[in-house]
Each structure stands twice: as C-alpha cells, then as structure tokens.
N, C-alpha and C positions, 0 to 999 in steps of 0.2 A: 236271788233265787230263794224260794220258800224251802223250809226245812223238810217238808214232805216230798218235794221234787228232787232234792239232792241224792237220796239213796237210789231212786229210780234212774236218774241220769248216770250215776256212778256204775250201776249194774249194766246199763247200756254201753258205757264207755269200755268197761273191762271185757264185755262180750264181743264188742267190735274189735278190740285189740287182739283177742284170741282168734276171731274169725278172719281177720285180714292178713293172715299168713298165707298168701296166695303164691302159686307158681305157674309158670307157663306150661300149659298142657294141651297138646294138639288133639284134634278129634280122633276117636278110635274108628270112626266109620268112613270119613272122607279125608283123603290126603291133603295136606297143606291148609287145612281149615283149623281155626282156633275159635270156637264158639264158647260163650259163657254156658257152662254145663248146667247151671241152675235154671237157665231159660229154655233149654232143650227138653222137650217133653218125653222123648223115648230114650233117655240116657241110661247108662249103666248105674246100678245102685251103689257100686263101690266109689263112684265119683262124687256122690252127694253126701254131705255130712249131716249130722243130726240138727234139725232146726231148733232155734232157741226162741222161746216165747217169753217176753218180759212184760208184765202188766203192773201198772200203778193202781188201776181200778178197772172196772168193766168198760169204761169209756176211753181210757188211755192205755194203748198197748203198742208193743213193738214186736215184730217178727223178723228174726235174722235167719236167713236161709243160706248157709255156706256150702260151697262146693270146692273142688280142688283148684279151680282157676277163677272163681267169681263169688260174690256175695250179693244177695238181694235182701235189702232191708226195707221193710214196710212199716209205716207209722200210722196209727189210728189216733187222730187228734180229738181232743175232748169236744163233744157236741151234746151239751146238756139240754138244749131246747131247739125248737124249729129255726129260730133266728140264727143260732150258732151253726146249725146244719147248713143253712143257705150260705152263710158267710164262709164257712170252711170249703164248701163246694166251689164257690166263686173264686176264692183265694187259690185253691189248688189248681183249678182250671187255668188261672192266670199264670201260675208257675209252670204248669205242664206245657203250655203253648210256647214257653221260652226254654224248653228243656235242653236245647243244644248249647245254650249259654252256661248251663250248670254242669255239663259233661256227665255227671253221675246220676242225674235225675231221669227216671223213666217217664215216658209220656202217658202211660196208662198204669194206674196203681193195681196192686193185687186186689181181687175182690174182697170186700170187707174192711179195707184199709183206706185211709185218706190219700196217702202219697207214698211212693216207692222210689228207692235208689238202687241202682245197679252198679256195683264196683267190680271191675275186672282186674286181672293181674297187670294189664297195661296201665291202668290208673295208678296202681300202687308202685309201679316202676317209674312213672313220670312225675308223680306227686309225692309229697312228704306224707307218709301215712298218719303221723300224729296230727298234722294240720287238717287232713281229711276227716279224721275222727272229731277233731275240735269243731270243724264246720258243721257236721251233723248234729253234735250236741248243742251248739249255739243255735242252729236252726230249730231244734226241738224246744229250746227255751223261748226263742223269739216268736215262734208261730202262736204259742198260747197268748203272749202279750199282745201281738197284733190282732188276734181275733177278739180279745177282750176290749182293746181300744176301739176297734171297728164297731163292736156292739154298743159301747157307751156313746160313740159319735152318732150312730144310727138312732138310738133312743133319744138323744138330745135333739137331733134334727126332726124326728117325728113329733116330739113335744112342741117344738117351735112351730112346725107346720099346723098342728092341731090348734094351738093358741091363735095363730094368725087366721085360721079358718073360722074359729068360733067367735072372734072379735066382731065379725060382721053381724052377728045375731044379738049383740048386746046393745041396749037402747041408751 
C-alpha cells in the first residue's frame, strides 16, 4: 500500500467503525416492516445521521451515509483518462451483475460514484463487523490495482496488435 493511500483508508476504516453501530429499527409508517432508512426517500430526518464525505483527491472519494438501521457507502474509483473510465465502468458492471453473491453490494450505485454498498443491521448481526470493514478496505485497495493491471494489459495488447498489423506494410 502506498504511503498516500494509507491515511485515506485509515480515515475510511474509522468512519465505517463509527457508522456501523446499527440497531434493529422498525418502520414508523408500516407495521412489521424493517426497511433500510437510508434507502427510503420520504423518511424522517431524525433517522438519518450526518453523511461523511472522505476524499483522497477529486477523483477518489467515499461517501458514507449512515442511518439508524443501515449504512450506504459509495466509492468513486480513480478515473484519470477515458481508458480508465471504460475499464471502471465495465468492471463495476461485472460486479453489479453478481451483487447477490456479495450480499452488501448494491446493483445501482449512487449517482456520481462508481460502486455502492448497502449494509443493514441484519448484515452486522450475521457477519463479523470487523471482517466486513476489512472486506471493504481490501476491496478499495484491490480495485485500484486491478484497474491499473487491466490498463497495462490493454496497452500491451494494443501495441502487439498494432505491430502485427503494421508488419504487413514493411517490405
């Protein structure tokens, strides 16, 4: 892990530890319903906590939106150029199609972010909270590495294809 990434991930880790203090909270409007309050549009203001915005730079940001029974975490992955934008879009679409295997991954990210997680009180009751935080931090570390590796592989493959194409014009 790079030295500039460490404080960013540490801030995200401590913010998640504070936000994941969730409790079971039934709906105030419908009996026997327990919805993630952060996802409900017309919820009471007292059920939503102050959102936390953590930014490493203008291209890498995290938005943590806690409520009384759920936390929505949105990650904006670094996209320096058009190739990285395409790679991030394809990579996140691949993950979102398999959201049911990740349990906490949302199918549609919050607008302006690359990928979103929704953690409810049921997740914190059935999973170890520290392991859940560790998964998200590891995901944030690995997604940057994966995108960089894909970009290097794509450039190498494009170079090989261009050389193979241009060889036919050499006498």
